[in-house]
DRENVOBA-890221 format. One record per residue (C-alpha): y, z, x. Coordinates in steps of 0.001 Angstrom, whole numbers. Each point is the difference from the previous one (the first is absolute). Last residue first. Layout:
BEGIN
Y/Z/X;
...
% end
This chain:
BEGIN
2329/-7509/-14282;
-576/3311/-1660;
-2713/-1359/-2225;
464/793/-3733;
-3229/1855/-1523;
2129/3090/-1294;
2335/-1949/-2001;
-2623/-2209/-1460;
-1998/3108/-1044;
2890/1500/-1760;
-1744/2293/-2482;
2576/2641/-921;
-1019/3568/708;
446/1490/-3693;
3278/1306/-686;
1187/3870/-175;
1153/198/3946;
846/-3399/1000;
-2572/-2565/1468;
-424/-3064/1948;
2456/-2607/-655;
2933/2411/-22;
3188/-1668/-2106;
2696/-1100/1933;
3318/1796/1182;
3617/-353/842;
1677/3440/599;
1146/2985/-1793;
1306/3274/1418;
-1843/3394/-1446;
119/1645/3433;
-3824/286/-222;
-630/-3601/-837;
2699/-1128/2905;
-1833/1795/2462;
-3142/-1461/-886;
1218/-3653/-234;
1428/604/3710;
-3279/984/901;
-1676/-3086/-1564;
2651/-2557/1448;
-529/1738/3417;
-3476/-308/212;
304/-3805/100;
2389/208/2982;
-2620/2298/1715;
-2686/-1803/-139;
-2983/1999/-562;
-2403/862/3088;
-3355/-1162/550;
780/-3202/1969;
2757/1443/2203;
-2670/2623/885;
-2906/-1903/646;
2059/-2315/2298;
1402/2928/2104;
-3446/1305/451;
-1418/-3354/1317;
3106/-122/2246;
-283/3105/1386;
1932/3205/-1576;
3281/850/-1000;
2060/-1954/-2462;
3931/-439/624;
2057/-451/-2702;
3193/-1780/1552;
-998/-3391/-1209;
348/1203/-3407;
-3166/103/-2054;
-41/-2414/-3108;
-3691/-566/131;
672/-3758/1210;
2131/1679/2555;
-2885/2079/1178;
-2281/-2800/469;
2664/-1895/2338;
24/3211/1567;
-4022/175/519;
5/-3538/1301;
-1009/-2958/-1989;
-3188/-1780/795;
429/-2978/2107;
167/-3929/46;
3935/-45/-676;
741/-2193/-3275;
-628/2184/-2828;
-996/3143/1772;
-3225/1554/-810;
-832/3318/-2037;
-2739/1983/1935;
-2894/-588/-1848;
-1965/-2648/2127;
-1089/3096/1983;
-999/2931/-1580;
1004/1808/-2889;
2093/2793/-1417;
3644/1073/-114;
1122/-2863/-1997;
3311/-2191/-594;
-579/-1759/-3291;
1305/-3705/-283;
3546/-572/1613;
2825/-1049/-2243;
536/-3922/-105;
1740/-2351/1697;
-1721/833/3283;
-3562/-370/-1349;
-1848/2157/2231;
-3240/-1197/1634;
-3151/1452/-1396;
-2664/318/3032;
-2081/1880/-2812;
2061/1118/-2401;
-1885/-1669/-3017;
-3427/1851/663;
-2833/-2102/503;
-2524/2813/-187;
-3076/-2454/428;
-358/-3433/1545;
1611/162/3493;
48/-2488/2511;
3441/-41/850;
1883/-2766/950;
966/-929/3760;
-2395/-2469/1347;
-829/-1856/-3102;
4049/-85/-855;
381/-1682/3134;
-3060/-2644/-128;
1650/-630/-3254;
3023/-993/1318;
-1314/-2299/2719;
-1941/-2038/-2839;
2679/-318/-2242;
2150/-1818/2579;
3365/1279/1415;
-944/3139/1975;
2342/-904/3001;
2859/2573/-800;
-2487/3105/-565;
2574/3057/-20;
3039/-1761/-1134;
-2014/-1962/-2686;
-1875/2740/-1041;
3364/2524/-239;
1522/-2523/-2080;
-2813/-912/-2631;
530/-3049/-1756;
-2220/-1503/2427;
-2715/2310/-1112;
0/-1072/-3578;
406/-3897/755;
-3048/-151/2102;
-2231/2380/-2353;
770/-2672/-2825;
-519/-2739/1898;
-3247/1154/1272;
-951/1001/-3213;
284/3856/-670;
-2775/2734/312;
1245/1009/3362;
3603/677/-1467;
-1411/2640/-2453;
-1841/1551/2893;
3069/304/1794;
1997/1695/-2739;
-2682/2827/104;
1902/1484/2987;
3014/632/-1908;
2875/-1781/-1497;
3826/922/-749;
1152/-1799/3176;
-2221/-2887/1218;
-3087/820/1717;
-1148/-2360/2963;
2526/2216/2467;
-1790/3146/-1220;
-3187/-1562/1228;
869/-742/3627;
1823/3292/488;
-3335/1583/-1374;
-2103/-2086/2386;
2453/398/3108;
-496/3959/-482;
2898/2000/-1227;
2064/2418/1722;
1576/2559/-2541;
3661/291/292;
1812/3262/712;
2816/900/-2253;
-664/3880/-772;
3376/874/1304;
2920/-2699/236;
829/-918/3511;
324/-3558/-631;
2299/991/-3060;
-1496/-1772/-3301;
2089/-2800/-1114;
2198/1005/-3007;
-1172/-1674/-2076;
-3362/-1534/1537;
-2683/2159/-1376;
1485/484/-3538;
1344/-3144/-442;
-3387/-1718/987;
-1726/2097/-2368;
2117/-1115/-3036;
2051/2456/-2028;
-148/-759/-3676;
2482/-1792/-2004;
-1640/-3084/-100;
-3224/1351/-1029;
1753/1696/-3210;
-599/3922/-616;
2737/1070/2507;
1762/3088/-1047;
-3199/1333/-2258;
536/2448/-2778;
-195/3419/686;
-3089/1580/-1818;
854/2635/-2443;
-231/3969/685;
-338/1932/-3070;
2379/3290/-559;
-673/3325/-2124;
-88/2215/3304;
-2896/1852/-1420;
-2273/-3011/442;
110/-394/3743;
688/-3524/1232;
-2847/-1910/1331;
284/-3337/1948;
-3150/-1856/461;
490/-3219/2206;
-2582/-2627/-255;
272/-2431/3146;
548/-3711/625;
1459/-749/3042;
979/-4169/691;
2527/608/2665;
3465/-185/963;
976/2987/-1705;
3149/-222/-2240;
-1440/1620/-3427;
-1745/-2936/-1590;
-1976/-219/3347;
-1307/3353/-667;
-2064/-1275/-2938;
-118/3127/-1797;
-3023/1123/-2254;
1331/2717/-2113;
-1358/3478/-1214;
2831/2239/-1555;
-1558/3548/-752;
1826/2928/-2178;
-1521/2675/2103;
-1662/3849/-1048;
1882/2899/-422;
-2040/2673/2469;
-1394/-2642/2358;
-2197/-2785/-500;
-616/-1773/-3756;
1444/-3363/572;
-1221/-116/3708;
-3788/891/-1107;
-37/-2621/-2965;
1515/-2839/1909;
-2287/732/2817;
-2607/-256/-2523;
1088/-3106/-1700;
435/-1547/3413;
-3641/601/829;
-1525/-1124/-2992;
1350/-3408/156;
-3404/-1570/824;
-592/2522/2810;
2781/-1449/1528;
2496/-2511/-2049;
3244/1687/309;
-299/1292/3253;
-163/-3530/1523;
3670/-439/-535;
360/2210/3022;
1049/3331/99;
3225/2489/-435;
584/3342/-1565;
3545/1415/-393;
833/3582/-1286;
2767/1579/-1943;
1314/3281/-740;
-2728/1816/2346;
-2176/2615/-1958;
-732/1787/3605;
-3923/418/-17;
-1223/-2379/-2680;
2034/-2608/1491;
-1830/600/3523;
-3264/-138/-1753;
756/-3381/-1721;
817/-1472/3085;
-3307/1297/1381;
-1807/-1514/-2985;
1091/-3334/1348;
-2635/473/2674;
-2777/-1102/-2235;
-9/-3663/1150;
-31/562/3635;
-3641/679/535;
-1365/-2816/-2164;
-1501/911/-3809;
3660/178/-1728;
508/-3609/1226;
-2686/-1881/1786;
2180/-3219/368;
-1938/-950/3199;
2725/-1110/2129;
3225/-2001/-268;
411/-91/-3964;
1264/3569/306;
-1217/2930/-1842;
-2156/1717/2731;
2548/-519/2701;
2990/876/-2025;
755/3120/1541;
2435/2484/-2093;
3649/-1035/156;
1107/3347/-797;
3600/1007/-859;
1079/3421/-905;
3336/1569/-1747;
951/3739/126;
-1178/1139/3395;
-341/3168/2120;
-3658/89/1136;
-1307/3812/103;
-1984/-1007/-3436;
-1731/-3092/885;
-3377/1776/1151;
-3556/-777/1554;
1524/-3028/1845;
-3474/-1171/1650;
-654/-2685/-2641;
3404/-1544/1477;
-1560/-527/3336;
2595/684/2455;
3457/-485/1609;
2530/2130/-1422;
3790/-1370/33;
2035/2895/-817;
-1554/2423/2713;
839/-2557/2644;
-1673/-3151/1374;
1313/-609/3449;
-936/-2651/2814;
2994/-2246/-1276;
2463/2984/-233;
887/962/-3573;
2572/-2095/-2194;
-1463/1122/-3214;
-647/-3741/-1639;
-191/-1971/3310;
-1747/2153/2490;
-1889/2269/-2149;
-1178/-3064/-2295;
-1033/-1859/3291;
-1732/3240/947;
-1715/561/-3113;
-1268/-3844/232;
-1011/392/3687;
-2162/3035/-1301;
-1672/-1532/-3058;
-1181/2696/-2443;
3698/-230/-1913;
1939/2731/-1376;
3846/418/-734;
2980/2584/-879;
3447/12/-766;
1147/-3567/-439;
3494/-10/-1574;
517/-1855/-3207;
3826/-64/-949;
2562/172/-2598;
3611/-22/1576;
2500/1393/-2384;
3357/-1709/-181;
-373/-933/-3820;
-3294/-1211/680;
-1117/-1181/3342;
-3399/-1400/827;
-2477/454/2904;
-2848/-2280/65;
12/-972/3677;
-2055/3551/905;
-2434/-474/-2516;
-736/-3606/1300;
-184/1516/3525;
-2710/2789/-1352;
-1903/-2764/-2010;
-567/-2054/2891;
-367/2938/2697;
-3084/-771/2175;
-2495/857/-2396;
568/3064/-2260;
-3305/792/-1288;
1253/2850/-1965;
3765/58/-228;
2525/2844/-623;
3442/-1078/-1324;
2868/2806/-261;
2340/-1205/-2811;
3609/-22/435;
2357/-48/-2774;
-1650/2836/-1780;
-730/73/-3858;
1435/2493/-2506;
-2177/623/-2727;
% end
């Protein structure tokens, strides 16, 4: 069977364009022929998100969403038959599978939405598809949700699909962020080829891109878009200056439990504390400061609450949900990151413009797939279909013909 050199990609739950940008970056050349993936059609329910996608991927006017970017509820799309595509990507909503939430799985509002990806595949029998979700998908509904999703994807379309499911650690693929996501790649069975997981390029921590390097090199232009700072209250600024890089708000509770000597020793090792409170030299004065600015919370102690970045490591996971205290905090300045800094940790180029107010943009960035991570997967798909060998590793979750692999330890690891 002769395969195309350019695949027309449709997307459901497209987000601002992380997957699409990765697809556009994935071109490969074989014997003088360029093999590409071109975004052809996309859908999302959020208006600002659709405008961002249209502006950056389809190069439409900023206020415009054209016929190739459809803004609306996917459940209202009655048929996909009129849409021309031969490849599909869908990062179906993770709200009901994520650990940051109630983890309702199929019993939630969002859990069953993957079926619309299956419906799109049934309508067009694309050569391949890519589905993305959080690591918690594997454990939802006692593992039954994942098994059902694999079964439905494996048997959809006219020919069925060979599946490869893998938990990717994107920090191992050049992304300056510990972001762990399940990617399921399906290759149509009649094509006779099998996708293999591309080998990591930065599996060792010392080779991974630090958040400091990603944010500071090159410096962000003063007139860069989406770079407005969030004004912090004095209490929040004081609190952040008491927290060392890599630690969160609960560090302060641990310090208060120390003896006077150990408390003083610990706090006077923190450069930001010494700079911000130069007169605090005794255990009594230090305890008073900490007690005034600590959070008095006994439940829901999420690890990301007022967590400061460790400048020598990749960032912890950038999220799109959560209220105050979850916005990702600079390692030395007493502030949350700007949206442009967050976008850099998600590997969006500074030229990528996000549409909407500050909170809308924060959500879009946090929900996106890092383009640089997606690029490696799309390149591997193109090479697979072109019969080109590349370095691979064994799938750590599932391959067609095998039982889902039990790797609880991997799926319970922390994205820090």
